[in-house]
DODREN-64701 format. One record per atom (N, C-alpha, C): atom name; x, y, z; residue number from 1. Coordinates in pm, whole numbers. Atoms other than C-alpha are relative to their C-alpha. Example, Ala and Ser with C-alpha at 12.3 -4.5 7.8 and 13.67 -1.06 7.14 Angstrom:
REM DODREN-64701
 atom     c1     c2     c3   n
    N     89   -119      0   1
   CA   1230   -450    780   1
    C     90    120      0   1
    N    -82   -119     -6   2
   CA   1367   -106    714   2
    C    -77    109     73   2
END
This chain:
REM DODREN-64701
 atom     c1     c2     c3   n
    N     48     66   -121   1
   CA  -1655   4259     -9   1
    C    -97   -112    -38   1
    N     84    115     32   2
   CA  -1815   3914    -25   2
    C   -134     10     70   2
    N    134     -5    -59   3
   CA  -2189   3912     28   3
    C    -24   -124     85   3
    N     36    110    -89   4
   CA  -2320   3696    313   4
    C   -134    -58    -46   4
    N    121     64     49   5
   CA  -2576   3445    185   5
    C    -84    -52    115   5
    N     88     55   -102   6
   CA  -2880   3351    389   6
    C      2   -153     -3   6
    N     -8    144     14   7
   CA  -2850   2996    254   7
    C    112    -34    -97   7
    N   -112     30     89   8
   CA  -2536   2842    103   8
    C    -49    -69   -127   8
    N     42     60    128   9
   CA  -2553   2729   -263   9
    C    -23   -150      7   9
    N     14    146     -5  10
   CA  -2517   2363   -164  10
    C   -140    -42     44  10
    N    135     32    -45  11
   CA  -2866   2381    -10  11
    C   -109     55    -92  11
    N    100    -58     89  12
   CA  -3036   2567   -294  12
    C     -8    -79   -130  12
    N     23     66    130  13
   CA  -3183   2431   -617  13
    C     28   -150      7  13
    N    -26    143    -17  14
   CA  -3159   2077   -479  14
    C   -132    -74     22  14
    N    109     94    -25  15
   CA  -3410   1792   -493  15
    C     63   -138     10  15
    N    -70    127    -14  16
   CA  -3242   1483   -347  16
    C    -77   -120    -56  16
    N     79    112     51  17
   CA  -3529   1264   -469  17
    C     -4     -5   -152  17
    N      5     -5    147  18
   CA  -3490   1369   -835  18
    C    107    -91    -60  18
    N   -102     86     65  19
   CA  -3310   1127  -1073  19
    C    112     84    -59  19
    N   -116    -68     58  20
   CA  -2964   1219  -1196  20
    C      4    -21   -151  20
    N    -19     12    145  21
   CA  -2904   1290  -1565  21
    C    124    -85    -29  21
    N   -125     77     13  22
   CA  -2550   1149  -1530  22
    C    -11   -122     91  22
    N     21    121    -79  23
   CA  -2576    786  -1415  23
    C    127    -84      7  23
    N   -117     86    -19  24
   CA  -2322    539  -1282  24
    C      2   -110   -106  24
    N      5    106    101  25
   CA  -2442    273  -1529  25
    C     60     46   -133  25
    N    -54    -52    127  26
   CA  -2359    495  -1827  26
    C    151     23      8  26
    N   -144    -19    -18  27
   CA  -2018    583  -1683  27
    C     73   -133    -13  27
    N    -64    131      6  28
   CA  -1931    215  -1636  28
    C     -6    -59   -140  28
    N     12     47    139  29
   CA  -2059    134  -1985  29
    C    112     56    -87  29
    N   -102    -63     83  30
   CA  -1820    384  -2141  30
    C    140    -42     43  30
    N   -131     46    -46  31
   CA  -1528    277  -1922  31
    C     30   -139    -55  31
    N    -21    135     56  32
   CA  -1577    -85  -2032  32
    C     34      7   -149  32
    N    -24    -14    143  33
   CA  -1590     22  -2395  33
    C    142     51    -28  33
    N   -129    -63     27  34
   CA  -1281    242  -2381  34
    C    117    -85     45  34
    N   -111     78    -57  35
   CA  -1072      4  -2169  35
    C     -8   -148    -36  35
    N     19    141     39  36
   CA  -1200   -323  -2323  36
    C     -9    -90    124  36
    N     18     75   -123  37
   CA  -1308   -447  -1981  37
    C   -117    -95    -17  37
    N    109     96     20  38
   CA  -1517   -768  -1994  38
    C   -110     17    103  38
    N    113     -1    -92  39
   CA  -1862   -783  -1839  39
    C     23   -104    109  39
    N    -14     91   -113  40
   CA  -1871   -948  -1497  40
    C    -20     75    129  40
    N     31    -62   -128  41
   CA  -1938   -884  -1132  41
    C    120     -4     93  41
    N   -101     -5   -106  42
   CA  -1729   -805   -826  42
    C    -56    -76    120  42
    N     52     74   -116  43
   CA  -1756   -982   -487  43
    C   -118     68     68  43
    N    117    -51    -72  44
   CA  -2074   -944   -281  44
    C     39     98    110  44
    N    -44    -83   -112  45
   CA  -1878   -788      6  45
    C    124     77    -43  45
    N   -113    -85     41  46
   CA  -1648   -494    -73  46
    C     43     92    114  46
    N    -62    -80   -106  47
   CA  -1419   -276    138  47
    C     57    127    -61  47
    N    -74   -123     27  48
   CA  -1310     86    119  48
    C    108     14    106  48
    N   -117     -7    -86  49
   CA   -962    127    267  49
    C     70    134    -24  49
    N    -54   -132     32  50
   CA   -890    503    268  50
    C    151     14     20  50
    N   -143    -14    -24  51
   CA   -541    473    418  51
    C     85    -88    -93  51
    N    -72     88     90  52
   CA   -443    190    183  52
    C     88   -103     68  52
    N    -88     94    -70  53
   CA   -266    -12    455  53
    C    -43   -145    -18  53
    N     48    137     17  54
   CA   -489   -318    416  54
    C     39    -50   -139  54
    N    -35     39    137  55
   CA   -440   -325     38  55
    C    150    -25    -12  55
    N   -145     16      9  56
   CA    -64   -279     74  56
    C     44   -132     61  56
    N    -37    126    -65  57
   CA    -37   -571    317  57
    C    -45   -120    -82  57
    N     49    112     81  58
   CA   -252   -797     98  58
    C     87    -21   -123  58
    N    -84     12    119  59
   CA    -38   -721   -207  59
    C    140    -50     36  59
    N   -135     40    -40  60
   CA    291   -761    -22  60
    C      6   -147     39  60
    N      3    141    -42  61
   CA    183  -1103    108  61
    C    -61    -91   -107  61
    N     48     80    112  62
   CA     47  -1219   -228  62
    C   -142    -51     15  62
    N    137     49    -25  63
   CA   -313  -1251   -108  63
    C   -105     62    -91  63
    N    100    -74     78  64
   CA   -485  -1011   -352  64
    C     32     -5   -148  64
    N    -14     -2    145  65
   CA   -545  -1020   -727  65
    C    -95    106    -57  65
    N     84   -101     63  66
   CA   -683   -749   -956  66
    C   -128    -64    -54  66
    N    126     46     57  67
   CA  -1051   -796  -1040  67
    C     -8     48   -146  67
    N     -4    -39    142  68
   CA  -1073   -799  -1424  68
    C   -127     71    -48  68
    N    128    -55     42  69
   CA  -1433   -670  -1431  69
    C    -26    140     57  69
    N     19   -131    -65  70
   CA  -1386   -347  -1231  70
    C     26    110   -103  70
    N     -7    -95    111  71
   CA  -1457    -62  -1474  71
    C     15    145     46  71
    N    -21   -136    -51  72
   CA  -1371    241  -1257  72
    C    115     67    -76  72
    N   -105    -76     68  73
   CA  -1167    511  -1432  73
    C    118     32     94  73
    N    -96    -61    -92  74
   CA   -979    605  -1115  74
    C     74    -98     91  74
    N    -54     89   -103  75
   CA   -899    296   -909  75
    C     15   -143    -54  75
    N     -5    144     21  76
   CA   -811    -72   -903  76
    C    -72    -68    116  76
    N     65     81   -102  77
   CA  -1025   -323   -717  77
    C     66   -137      3  77
    N    -66    129    -17  78
   CA   -858   -634   -577  78
    C    -94    -99     68  78
    N     72    109    -66  79
   CA  -1015   -968   -483  79
    C     94    -71     97  79
    N    -75     86    -91  80
   CA   -899  -1167   -182  80
    C    -97    -78     86  80
    N     82     83    -89  81
   CA  -1030  -1437     51  81
    C     57      6    140  81
    N    -43     -7   -140  82
   CA  -1018  -1397    428  82
    C   -104    -72     85  82
    N     87     81    -86  83
   CA  -1162  -1649    676  83
    C   -120    -54    -77  83
    N    102     65     80  84
   CA  -1358  -1813    397  84
    C    -94     92    -75  84
    N     87    -97     67  85
   CA  -1520  -1493    264  85
    C     80     68   -111  85
    N    -64    -74    109  86
   CA  -1435  -1341    -74  86
    C    -37    148     12  86
    N     18   -145     -8  87
   CA  -1390   -964    -57  87
    C     56     66   -125  87
    N    -63    -93     92  88
   CA  -1326   -687   -305  88
    C     45    121     79  88
    N    -52   -113    -78  89
   CA  -1118   -392   -185  89
    C     62    104    -92  89
    N    -62   -114     68  90
   CA  -1019    -47   -310  90
    C     72     83    106  90
    N    -79    -78    -95  91
   CA   -744    148   -135  91
    C      5    147    -35  91
    N    -28   -143     17  92
   CA   -673    518    -85  92
    C   -120     79    -51  92
    N    123    -71     38  93
   CA  -1035    630   -131  93
    C    -34    100    110  93
    N     12    -98   -109  94
   CA  -1011    939     89  94
    C   -104    105    -35  94
    N     93   -110     16  95
   CA  -1296   1185    133  95
    C   -139    -45    -43  95
    N    140     36     18  96
   CA  -1674   1184    110  96
    C    -37    -19   -146  96
    N     44      9    139  97
   CA  -1720   1251   -261  97
    C     63   -119    -71  97
    N    -68    114     63  98
   CA  -1461    993   -370  98
    C    -58   -132     51  98
    N     55    122    -58  99
   CA  -1599    731   -130  99
    C   -137    -32    -59  99
    N    134     26     54 100
   CA  -1953    774   -261 100
    C      5    -29   -149 100
    N    -18     36    141 101
   CA  -1841    772   -625 101
    C     30   -149    -11 101
    N    -36    142      4 102
   CA  -1685    432   -556 102
    C   -114    -88     49 102
    N    115     77    -47 103
   CA  -1988    313   -357 103
    C   -103    -17   -111 103
    N     93      8    113 104
   CA  -2213    395   -653 104
    C     49   -105   -100 104
    N    -55     92     99 105
   CA  -1982    204   -886 105
    C      1   -144     51 105
    N     -4    135    -55 106
   CA  -1948    -94   -652 106
    C   -137    -66     -3 106
    N    133     61     -1 107
   CA  -2321   -150   -609 107
    C    -52    -21   -141 107
    N     40     19    140 108
   CA  -2378   -103   -981 108
    C     73   -118    -63 108
    N    -82    108     55 109
   CA  -2112   -372  -1039 109
    C    -22   -134     70 109
    N     33    128    -63 110
   CA  -2264   -639   -813 110
    C     23     -9    149 110
    N    -21      0   -145 111
   CA  -2164   -546   -457 111
    C   -135     -3     72 111
    N    120      6    -83 112
   CA  -2424   -626   -188 112
    C     20     64    137 112
    N    -35    -62   -129 113
   CA  -2246   -498    124 113
    C    132     73    -16 113
    N   -123    -79      2 114
   CA  -1987   -221    150 114
    C     40     32    143 114
    N    -55    -30   -133 115
   CA  -1766   -188    459 115
    C    114    100    -18 115
    N   -105   -101      3 116
   CA  -1558    127    506 116
    C     78     -6    131 116
    N    -87      1   -118 117
   CA  -1260    116    745 117
    C     95    119    -11 117
    N    -77   -122     12 118
   CA  -1123    467    786 118
    C     72     33    131 118
    N    -66    -48   -121 119
   CA   -866    604   1030 119
    C    -63    132     42 119
    N     70   -116    -53 120
   CA   -995    881   1255 120
    C     75     59    118 120
    N    -58    -69   -114 121
   CA   -883   1140   1507 121
    C    -91     -9    121 121
    N     77     15   -123 122
   CA   -992   1104   1867 122
    C    -64    132     44 122
    N     72   -116    -55 123
   CA  -1257   1348   1998 123
    C    -32    -27    147 123
    N     28     46   -136 124
   CA  -1413   1183   2308 124
    C     68   -135     16 124
    N    -83    119    -15 125
   CA  -1173    920   2435 125
    C    -78   -120     50 125
    N     45    129    -53 126
   CA  -1267    556   2479 126
    C    119    -81     51 126
    N   -118     68    -49 127
   CA   -914    472   2590 127
    C    120     36    -85 127
    N   -123    -24     73 128
   CA   -564    459   2451 128
    C    -17    -45   -145 128
    N      5     37    140 129
   CA   -542    460   2072 129
    C    108   -104    -31 129
    N    113      4     92 130
   CA   -567    266   1848 130
    C   -112    -90     51 130
    N    115     87    -26 131
   CA   -920    119   1882 131
    C   -104     28   -107 131
    N     99     -5    108 132
   CA  -1229     73   1666 132
    C   -136     48     50 132
    N    136    -45    -28 133
   CA  -1568    241   1659 133
    C    -88    -36   -120 133
    N    103     17    101 134
   CA  -1869    116   1465 134
    C    -80    129     -4 134
    N     63   -132     10 135
   CA  -2014    442   1336 135
    C   -151    -19    -16 135
    N    146     13      1 136
   CA  -2383    445   1424 136
    C    -64    118    -72 136
    N     47   -120     70 137
   CA  -2434    802   1299 137
    C    118     94    -17 137
    N   -112    -89     32 138
   CA  -2213   1072   1149 138
    C    -50    142    -24 138
    N     32   -141     16 139
   CA  -2229   1452   1172 139
    C     31     44   -143 139
    N    -10    -31    143 140
   CA  -2284   1590    822 140
    C     69    136    -22 140
    N    -79   -121     24 141
   CA  -2004   1848    797 141
    C     82    -17   -127 141
    N    -60     17    133 142
   CA  -1929   1764    433 142
    C   -109     35   -102 142
    N     96    -44    100 143
   CA  -2103   1834    104 143
    C    -80   -109    -68 143
    N     60    103     83 144
   CA  -2184   1503    -61 144
    C   -137    -45     50 144
    N    127     53    -54 145
   CA  -2462   1392    174 145
    C   -120     85    -37 145
    N    112    -91     28 146
   CA  -2673   1698     87 146
    C    -54    -17   -143 146
    N     50     33    133 147
   CA  -2707   1571   -270 147
    C    -85   -128      2 147
    N     74    126    -12 148
   CA  -2860   1244   -144 148
    C   -119      9     96 148
    N    106    -13   -100 149
   CA  -3074   1350    155 149
    C    -26    147     31 149
    N     27   -137    -46 150
   CA  -3249   1668    274 150
    C     90     37    118 150
    N    -86    -43   -110 151
   CA  -3056   1878    530 151
    C    -42    -59    134 151
    N     18     50   -135 152
   CA  -3017   1726    877 152
    C    137     -1     65 152
    N   -129     -4    -69 153
   CA  -2748   1719   1142 153
    C     82   -126    -23 153
    N    -71    127      8 154
   CA  -2661   1350   1108 154
    C    -59    -86   -111 154
    N     51    115     75 155
   CA  -2690   1057    872 155
    C     40   -125     79 155
    N    -13    116    -89 156
   CA  -2716    710   1022 156
    C      8   -131    -77 156
    N      3    135     52 157
   CA  -2651    345    959 157
    C   -143    -52      1 157
    N    133     58      3 158
   CA  -2961    155    859 158
    C    -22    -86    123 158
    N     22     68   -130 159
   CA  -3117     20   1184 159
    C      9   -152     -9 159
    N     -3    146     11 160
   CA  -3152   -336   1055 160
    C    142    -53     -4 160
    N   -140     42      0 161
   CA  -2775   -350   1002 161
    C     56     -4    141 161
    N    -48     -3   -138 162
   CA  -2702   -250   1361 162
    C    -51   -122     76 162
    N     58    117    -67 163
   CA  -2938   -520   1486 163
    C     70   -128    -44 163
    N    -65    119     55 164
   CA  -2773   -775   1260 164
    C    142    -18     55 164
    N   -139      5    -46 165
   CA  -2426   -688   1395 165
    C     12    -13    152 165
    N     -8    -13   -145 166
   CA  -2516   -679   1764 166
    C     74   -116     68 166
    N    -64    115    -64 167
   CA  -2409  -1032   1858 167
    C    149     -2    -29 167
    N   -142     -4     36 168
   CA  -2082   -999   1669 168
    C     73    105     83 168
    N    -65   -109    -73 169
   CA  -2004   -668   1841 169
    C     19    -35    147 169
    N     -9     36   -141 170
   CA  -2070   -811   2186 170
    C    119    -90     30 170
    N   -109     95    -21 171
   CA  -1794  -1068   2136 171
    C    123     32    -86 171
    N   -107    -35     92 172
   CA  -1558   -881   1905 172
    C    137      2     66 172
    N   -142    -13    -34 173
   CA  -1183   -922   1933 173
    C     74     38   -128 173
    N    -10   -102   -105 174
   CA  -1037   -665   1904 174
    C   -135     65     31 174
    N    127    -61    -37 175
   CA  -1313   -477   2091 175
    C    -41    111    -95 175
    N     56   -106     85 176
   CA  -1541   -245   1894 176
    C   -103     77     81 176
    N     98    -87    -65 177
   CA  -1725     50   2049 177
    C   -102     44   -105 177
    N    104    -51     90 178
   CA  -2045    193   1900 178
    C    -25    145     33 178
    N     24   -141    -28 179
   CA  -2100    565   1859 179
    C      1     86   -124 179
    N      9    -99    107 180
   CA  -2095    880   1648 180
    C    138     52    -38 180
    N   -120    -71     45 181
   CA  -1827   1050   1441 181
    C    -41    131    -67 181
    N     15   -127     73 182
   CA  -1783   1388   1276 182
    C     68    -19   -135 182
    N    -56     10    134 183
   CA  -1737   1374    898 183
    C     28    139    -53 183
    N    -40   -132     50 184
   CA  -1543   1673    767 184
    C     58    -10   -140 184
    N    -67    -11    129 185
   CA  -1431   1781    421 185
    C    135     72     12 185
    N   -118    -86    -14 186
   CA  -1151   1994    565 186
    C     81    -42    122 186
    N    -73     52   -117 187
   CA   -909   1801    789 187
    C     89    102     68 187
    N    -86   -100    -62 188
   CA   -689   2103    846 188
    C    -78    124     44 188
    N     85   -102    -61 189
   CA   -985   2311    968 189
    C    -74    -58    119 189
    N     57     57   -122 190
   CA  -1049   2105   1280 190
    C     35     93    115 190
    N    -28   -107    -95 191
   CA  -1069   2407   1508 191
    C    -45    -35    141 191
    N     39     22   -138 192
   CA  -1106   2426   1884 192
    C   -151     13     17 192
    N    145    -20    -11 193
   CA  -1461   2557   1843 193
    C    -76   -122    -53 193
    N     67    116     59 194
   CA  -1563   2269   1615 194
    C     19   -124     87 194
    N    -28    116    -85 195
   CA  -1396   2011   1839 195
    C    -82      7    128 195
    N     78    -17   -124 196
   CA  -1567   2153   2151 196
    C   -147    -36    -24 196
    N    139     36     31 197
   CA  -1906   2122   1979 197
    C    -14   -151    -11 197
    N      8    146     16 198
   CA  -1835   1760   1883 198
    C     13    -71    135 198
    N    -11     58   -135 199
   CA  -1727   1684   2240 199
    C   -133     12     74 199
    N    129    -18    -67 200
   CA  -2056   1826   2366 200
    C   -106    -95    -54 200
    N     93     95     62 201
   CA  -2235   1589   2126 201
    C     38   -146     31 201
    N    -44    135    -31 202
   CA  -2042   1287   2261 202
    C     59    -75   -118 202
    N    -56     59    121 203
   CA  -1873   1227   1926 203
    C    137    -61     27 203
    N   -123     74    -30 204
   CA  -1592    970   1933 204
    C    119     44    -84 204
    N   -115    -27     85 205
   CA  -1380   1073   1637 205
    C    -38     81   -123 205
    N     20    -77    123 206
   CA  -1336   1278   1321 206
    C     61    -76   -117 206
    N    -43     73    120 207
   CA  -1312   1118    976 207
    C    -57     73   -122 207
    N     31    -75    122 208
   CA  -1392   1206    615 208
    C    -98    -66    -96 208
    N     85     71     96 209
   CA  -1638    957    463 209
    C   -139    -40     49 209
    N    118     74    -46 210
   CA  -1912    813    686 210
    C   -133     70    -24 210
    N    129    -69     16 211
   CA  -2182   1083    670 211
    C    -51    -13   -142 211
    N     40     11    141 212
   CA  -2186   1072    291 212
    C    -36   -143    -36 212
    N     31    140     31 213
   CA  -2175    693    272 213
    C   -134    -42     59 213
    N    129     35    -59 214
   CA  -2469    663    511 214
    C   -115     72    -69 214
    N    104    -69     77 215
   CA  -2667    925    318 215
    C    -26    -76   -130 215
    N     15     82    119 216
   CA  -2603    726      1 216
    C    -75   -128     32 216
    N     62    126    -40 217
   CA  -2701    406    182 217
    C   -150     14     20 217
    N    143    -22    -23 218
   CA  -3035    549    293 218
    C    -73     34   -129 218
    N     67    -46    122 219
   CA  -3117    719    -35 219
    C    -13   -113   -103 219
    N      0    106    101 220
   CA  -3027    417   -251 220
    C    -40   -137     56 220
    N     42    124    -67 221
   CA  -3140    152      3 221
    C    103   -111    -20 221
    N   -110     95      9 222
   CA  -2801    -20      1 222
    C     62    -21    138 222
    N    -58     34   -130 223
   CA  -2612   -187    284 223
    C    143     50     11 223
    N   -133    -58    -23 224
   CA  -2314     15    410 224
    C     28      0    150 224
    N    -46      0   -139 225
   CA  -2122    -31    735 225
    C    130     79      7 225
    N   -119    -83    -12 226
   CA  -1866    229    844 226
    C     65    -19    137 226
    N    -79      7   -121 227
   CA  -1592    176   1102 227
    C    101    115      1 227
    N   -109    -95    -21 228
   CA  -1356    436   1244 228
    C    110    -70     79 228
    N   -117     50    -72 229
   CA  -1010    314   1342 229
    C     63    122     65 229
    N    -48   -120    -70 230
   CA   -928    575   1606 230
    C    149    -18     26 230
    N   -144     25      0 231
   CA   -555    607   1557 231
    C     84    117     48 231
    N    -84   -117    -26 232
   CA   -448    958   1653 232
    C    -75    107     80 232
    N     55   -118    -68 233
   CA   -500   1277   1852 233
    C     30    124    -84 233
    N    -16   -109     97 234
   CA   -473   1494   1540 234
    C    140     59      2 234
    N   -140    -41      6 235
   CA    -94   1507   1563 235
    C     43     87    116 235
    N    -31    -89   -111 236
   CA    -98   1689   1898 236
    C     85    -65    109 236
    N    -95     66    -90 237
   CA    126   1435   2074 237
    C    112    -59    -84 237
    N   -111     65     69 238
   CA    462   1284   1985 238
    C    -37   -145    -33 238
    N     21    139     41 239
   CA    459    949   1801 239
    C   -148    -32    -21 239
    N    142     19     27 240
   CA     95    993   1694 240
    C    -18    -80   -129 240
    N     39     71    122 241
   CA    -84    802   1412 241
    C     54   -143     -7 241
    N    -43    139     -1 242
   CA     44    460   1521 242
    C   -123    -90      0 242
    N    120     81     17 243
   CA   -209    197   1405 243
    C     15   -143     49 243
    N    -22    138    -41 244
   CA    -50   -123   1533 244
    C     77    -76   -106 244
    N    -79     85     89 245
   CA    117   -416   1358 245
    C    -50      8   -143 245
    N     28     -4    144 246
   CA    136   -400    977 246
    C    -99    112    -32 246
    N     87   -115     24 247
   CA    -25    -57    977 247
    C   -142    -19     49 247
    N    134     25    -53 248
   CA   -318   -188   1178 248
    C    -86    -87    -89 248
    N     82     71     99 249
   CA   -430   -396    880 249
    C    -51   -134     51 249
    N     44    131    -49 250
   CA   -449   -729   1065 250
    C   -121     14     92 250
    N    115    -24    -88 251
   CA   -679   -596   1339 251
    C   -120     50    -80 251
    N    109    -55     82 252
   CA   -882   -403   1081 252
    C    -69   -111    -78 252
    N     60    111     75 253
   CA   -934   -716    870 253
    C    -83    -90     90 253
    N     77     83    -92 254
   CA  -1049   -906   1176 254
    C   -136     63     31 254
    N    126    -71    -25 255
   CA  -1312   -642   1255 255
    C    -91     -6   -123 255
    N     77      6    125 256
   CA  -1423   -631    890 256
    C    -60   -139    -19 256
    N     47    137     18 257
   CA  -1450  -1010    877 257
    C   -116    -31     94 257
    N    109     25    -94 258
   CA  -1666  -1021   1190 258
    C   -128     71    -43 258
    N    118    -72     49 259
   CA  -1899   -757   1045 259
    C    -61    -73   -120 259
    N     50     72    118 260
   CA  -1925   -947    716 260
    C    -71   -128     41 260
    N     65    123    -48 261
   CA  -2006  -1269    902 261
    C   -135     31     63 261
    N    128    -39    -57 262
   CA  -2278  -1088   1096 262
    C   -104     25   -107 262
    N     92    -28    111 263
   CA  -2433   -963    772 263
    C    -38   -129    -73 263
    N     28    124     71 264
   CA  -2402  -1303    605 264
    C    -93    -92     79 264
    N     87     84    -84 265
   CA  -2581  -1465    901 265
    C   -145     45     -3 265
    N    135    -55      6 266
   CA  -2888  -1245    842 266
    C    -56    -25   -140 266
    N     46     37    133 267
   CA  -3044  -1425    547 267
    C   -108     94    -51 267
    N    108    -89     42 268
   CA  -3354  -1204    539 268
    C     55    135    -43 268
    N    -58   -129     31 269
   CA  -3140   -891    537 269
    C     72     -2   -134 269
    N    -75     11    124 270
   CA  -2923  -1012    247 270
    C    -91      2   -122 270
    N     92      7    113 271
   CA  -3231  -1060     32 271
    C    -69    133    -28 271
    N     68   -128     18 272
   CA  -3350   -698     73 272
    C     74     83   -104 272
END
């Protein structure tokens, strides 16, 4: 019989403020050595594309090129230019721990702003799917955030970023709502009880990365913006998971571009 613990191991023997023995800089150093990757930086603005639809469209249309300085062991980072802004993008980065591993590597490699665009299941409806939500705060129902911040129900976007994006959001096309999501590590454990609780909290959708990315952002004082592309009702209707034209990548890129322009317009914020 399994003993019931008063406190789970993930909350014990932790000091989120303590430095890590294993560092991202040392990992990248060894990757460069082993793979003969030249020193150099990646674009200031980078994107995480968990579904991979944006990356696939960019490659199919010849708009993206591999960045030669990206020293990650697990992924490829592509450069592309959209509406006059150079971006770096990594596809198929699903889940909190993977997203934060890449965030650590991106900022250590020269990134200044990271934008995550993840698909999400609808909890409290804002209308017919698909649509976009700027994630203001995320319920911490995953493990990674607890290694970066003390226990709390939510992690949040840095307030100065929300202020910087306000004008862009007011005029966004396609429209972008602002609200909360639920970040889970277990997509096939989205139970009625858990969903009912999230509904009572006014949560818009369920995804797998934002809570950890925002915990990283606060702990490391880096700029991270997370969007949820609400695309489905968790497979509970026929013809679910439809994201729009070209896998929703064109609308997603437009939202990402508007957010990047908002950040770029805040000169004081970029210098922090």
